[in-house]
C-alpha positions in Angstrom: 86.0 76.2 163.7 89.2 78.0 164.2 89.5 76.4 167.6 89.2 72.9 166.0 91.9 73.9 163.4 94.2 74.9 166.2 93.5 71.7 168.2 94.3 69.5 165.2 97.5 71.5 164.5 98.6 70.9 168.1 97.8 67.2 167.7 99.9 67.1 164.5 102.8 68.8 166.2 102.7 66.5 169.2 102.3 63.4 167.0 105.1 64.5 164.8 107.4 65.1 167.7 106.6 61.6 169.1 107.2 59.9 165.7 103.7 59.1 164.7 104.0 60.4 161.2 100.8 59.0 159.8 98.7 60.6 162.6 100.6 63.8 162.2 100.0 64.0 158.5 96.3 63.3 158.9 95.8 65.8 161.7 97.8 68.5 159.7 95.6 67.9 156.7 92.4 68.2 158.8 93.8 71.4 160.4 94.6 72.9 157.0 91.2 72.1 155.6 89.4 73.6 158.6 91.5 76.7 158.5 90.8 77.3 154.8 87.0 76.7 155.4 87.2 79.2 158.3 89.0 81.8 156.1 86.5 81.3 153.3 83.5 81.8 155.6 85.1 84.9 157.1 85.5 86.4 153.7 82.0 85.5 152.6 80.4 87.0 155.8 82.5 90.2 155.4 81.4 90.6 151.9 77.8 90.0 152.9 78.2 92.5 155.8 79.4 95.2 153.5 76.9 94.7 150.7 73.6 93.0 151.6 73.2 93.8 155.3 74.3 97.4 155.0 71.5 99.9 155.8 
């Protein structure tokens, strides 16, 4: 998921540099959403690892 966020961020940077602002904004929004989902999943799995799956 982090890989997809980085891919969309690169697409947004390239599209913004070439003047395609609509595509750049869309790709940046998707990259931001994927990054936040990735961070949320990492936090959830860390909490699970420290609580439920601890033996």
